[in-house]
N, C-alpha and C positions, 0 to 999 in steps of 0.2 A: 675425685672426691667432691669437688665443687658441684659437679652434676648430680652426684648422689644426694648431697645435702638439699639441693633444690627440689629433687623428687620427694625427699621426706617432708620438706616444707609444704609442698602441694598436697601430699597425703594427709598431713596434719590439718591443713586448711579445709580439706574435703570432710574429714571426720568431724571437725568443729561445726561445719555447715550442716552436716547430716544430724548432729545432736540438736542443733537449733531447730531444724525442721521437725524432728520428732517431738521436741518440747512444745512446738506450736500446734501440733495435731491435737484435736479434741480427744478427751478420754473415751474409752470404749463405753458405749451406751448399754443400758440393760436390755431386757427383751420382754415382749408380750407372751403371756400364756392365756388360753381361752378355756372356758368351762360352761357347763350347763348344770343348774341345780333344779330338781323336780321334787315336788311333794304334794300332799293333799291340798295345800294352799296355793298351788300353782307352780309353774316353772319360770325361771329367768336365766338368760345368758349373762355371763360376767367375764370381765377381763382383768388379769392380774399383771401388774408391772413388777418384774423381778429386777432389782438394781444390779448394776454391772459387777459389783463385788459380792453378789449373793453366794453364800456357802451353806449347803444343806446341814452342816455341822454347827452352824452359828445362828441361833434364833435372833430374828430381827423384829423391830416394831412394825406395826401395820396401821395404815390409815384407810378407813372405809369412806370412799368418796361417792356422794350421791348427786347425780346431775339434775339439772333443772328441766322444765318443760321444753320440748322442742330440741332437746340435746340428746347426747349419747356418750358412751365412754371415750371415744376418740377425740371428739370435739371438747369434752370436758377436760381431758388430759392436755390438749393443746392450749386451751384458754388458761387453766390453772398452772401449767408447767410443773405440776407435782412430780412427774416422772424424772425430769432433770434434777430436781432437788433431791428425789429419792436416790438417784445415782451418786450424788455428792455426799449425802447424809447417811446413806445405807439403811433404807427402810422399804417396806413393800406397800404398794398401793393397790387397792381392790376397787374396781368400778363395775357395780351391777348395772345392767341395762333394763329399763322398763319396757314392757311390751306395748305395742299399739293396740293389741287386743284387750289389754287391761286399761289403757287410757289412750285415746286417739292422738293426744298431744305428747305422749310419753311422760306425762306428769306422774309422780308418785302420788297415790290417792291418800294423802295425809288427812283429808277431811272426813273419811268414812270411819265410823266407830269400830268396824272390824279391824282396821289398821291402827288402832290406838291403844292396843293392849299387848301384853307380853304373850308370846306363843300363839298368836293368831295372825292371819292375813299376811300382808306384806312385811311387817316386822319379823314374822316367823321365817319367811322366805329369806330375808336379808341375813338373819342369824344363821340360817342353813348354809347360805353361801359363805359366810365367814367361817363357820365350823369346817366346811369342806376345804377351804383354803388352809385352815390350821392343820388339818389332817394330811395335807399334801406337802406343805412347805414348812420350813423351820420358822416358827413364830414365837415371839416373846409374849406370852399370855398377859403379863402384867402391863404391857405397853401397847394397847389397842385403842385407837382413836376414831372419831367419826366426824365427818364434816359434809356439807352440801350447800347448794345455793337454791334459792327460790322454793319450789315444791320439795326439792331435795334437802333444802335447809330445814323446812318444817318436818320432814321425815327424820332428819338427823336429831331434832328435838325429841321426837318420839323414841328413837333408839336409845338416846342418852337417858331419857326418863325411865324407860321400861327395862333397860338392861344396864343399870348403873354398876352391876357387878362385873360387866364385861368391858365397858369403855372407861378409860382413865380420864378422858376429857373430851369436850365437844366444841366445835366451831360452827355457828349458824351464820351463813352469809345471805343477806337479803331474804330471809325466811320468816318464820313465825314460831311462836311458843307451842308448848305441848297442849293439844286439844284447844288450839285457838279457834277452831271451827269444828262443827260436828255434823256437817252436811253441805250440800252444794250451795244453799242460800247463805248460810253463815260463812262459808269459805269466800264467796264473792264479797260479802260485807266486810270481812276482815282484810281482804286485799286492798279495798278502797278506803276503808275508814279505821282499820285496826280492829282487833278482836273485841267483841262485846262482852267476853267473859273476864272475870277478875283474875289477874296474874297470880295473886296470892292463893286463890282457891285452886288454880291449876298447878301451882307449885306443890300443894299438898297432894293433889291427884297424881302428879308425876312421882312423887316420893312413894306413894302407895303402889304405883304400878310395878315398881321394883321390889315390893314386899316390905315397905317401911324399914329400909336398912339404916344402919349407923355409918354412913359415909357421905362425903361431899361430892358434888359434881362441878369440877372446874369448867368454866364456860367462857367462851369468846364469841362476840357478835360483831359482824361487819354490816353496815348499812349506809347507803347514800342518802343525802338530804333531798335529792330530787328524784327519788325512785317513784316512777309513775305506775308501776305494776304492783308492788307491795309497799303500802304506806309505811313510811319510816317509823311510825309509832310501834309497829310490830317488833322492831329491834329492841326498843325500850321495854316492851312487854316481855320479850324473851329473857332479857337480863333479870328483870324483876321476878319472873316465874322461877328461874333456876336458882336465884338467891334464896327464894322462899323454900325451894326443894332442899337446898343445902342447910337452910336453918333447921328444918325438920331433921335432916340427916345428921346434924351435929349432935343433938341430944334428944331427939324425938319430940321436941316442943316448939311451938311457935312463940319464941321469946326474943327474937332479934339477936341471937347469938351470932348469926350471919345477917348483916344489915343491908338493906336496900338504900345505901347511901355511899356515894363514891368517896373514897378516902383521898383521891387526888384526881385532878383533871388537867391534862397537859395538852396544849395545842401546838401542832407542828405543820410543816409544809413540805411536800415533795419538791425538790428542785425542778423548776419549770412545770410543776404539776399542781395538784390540788392541796388545799389545806384540810386538815382533819383534827379531830380531838380524840383523846384517849381517856376514858373514864376507868379507873382502876378501883377495884373493891378488894379489901383485905380481910383475912380471917386469922386471928392470932399472929398478925404480922406477915403473913404469906398471901400472895395474890390468889384469889379464888375466882375472880371474874374480871374481864376487861371488855369494854365496848368501844369500838372504833366507828366514829361517825364521820363520813367523808363528804365534805362540802361540794355540792353541785353534781355529785355522781348519780347517774340514773340506775337502772336495774342491770347491774353488771358486776363481774368479778373484778375486784380492785387490784390494780397493778398487772392486769393481764396484757397480752401482746396486742398491738394494733391490728385492725383489719378483721377481727373476729366479732361475730354477734355476742352480745352480753359480755363484753370485755372492755375494761377502761384502763388504758395504759398510763393515765395521769394520776391515778390513786396510789396509795401506799401498797406495797406488795403483800397481799393477804396470804399468799402461799408461804412465804418465808416467815412472816409474822406468826401465823397460826402454828407452823411446825416448831418455831422457837418457844411458843406457849405450850404446845403438847409435850414436848420432851422434858418439861419440868415435872410431869406427873406420871405416876404408875399406880396400878392397883395391887 
C-alpha cells in the first residue's frame, strides 16, 4: 500500500508539472493568408493576418496597415507587432504591399493628385483589397480602421478622408495630412518644412472627398520631436486638418463645433524610456482626437522592438495605444 501511495504521489507530481509546462507554453499564433488584387488602377499583393481564434461564423474588426518607404508587410508586422496584439484581442490585420514598379522605394504615392480622390488610383486599389478581404473573411463592417507610418501614414490620411463611410477611426504615425502635398516638389517641401497648405482648407477638402457627410472622423497622431525625415509640424497639421474635417462633419458648418484646441495635455514617461505628451480633444464630452508627441524620437514606430529599422523601443507602445483608441469607435 505504501508503494502504491508513493506511485500515486509521483503520478500527481508529474501531472502538476505537465500542467505547469502547458500553462507556460505560448498561445497558438494566428496565420498568414496571401492575396493579389488587380484592377484598372493596377494590381497589388497583400497579406492578411488571421488571429488564432478566428471563426468564420464570427465577424471581426479589421485594421488596414500601410507600411512606409523601404518597408513591406513582413517587416511592418514585425516592427508594429500588430499580429501578436490581433491574436490576443481577436481582430484581423490587412497589409497591402506597394510595388517597386509603382515606386522604387515602395512608398505609397500620396503626393499624386490621382491618389488623393475617392475611387481612383491607389485609394481605389486599397479599397479593392479591403473589399476582397471582406468577401473572403468574416468582417465586422462597422469596425474597420486604418493606420500607417510615413508615406503609409499620409496614405492613411487619404483613406480616412475619402472613405469616412468605411473607416471608423484613423491613426497617422509620422505621416502627414490629407493633400499635404500635390506633387513631388511640394512633397519634398512638406517633409522638411511641413506642408505649405492650410490645414483648415484641407480639412474641408477631406470632408468633401467623402461626399460632405454628417459624421466625425476620430483621429490619433503619433510623431517624434526629433524626426529628421518628416518634420514634426506635419503631425500638428494632421490633427488640425482632421478636427476641421470633423467640424464640418458635425453639422456641415465651419463653426468650431469641433475645436482645434486641446481639452487636456498630459505628460508621461515610459519607464527607462522616453517622455511624451498626450493632447486630447473632446466633442460633446467624448474623445474625438489625440496627439502623442514623443520626445527625442526620430522617424520610427513608437514602442517597436529593438534591432529593426524605423523602430524605437523607448517610446510608448503605439500599437496597443492605437488599438485601445480604435475599439472605442464604430460606424
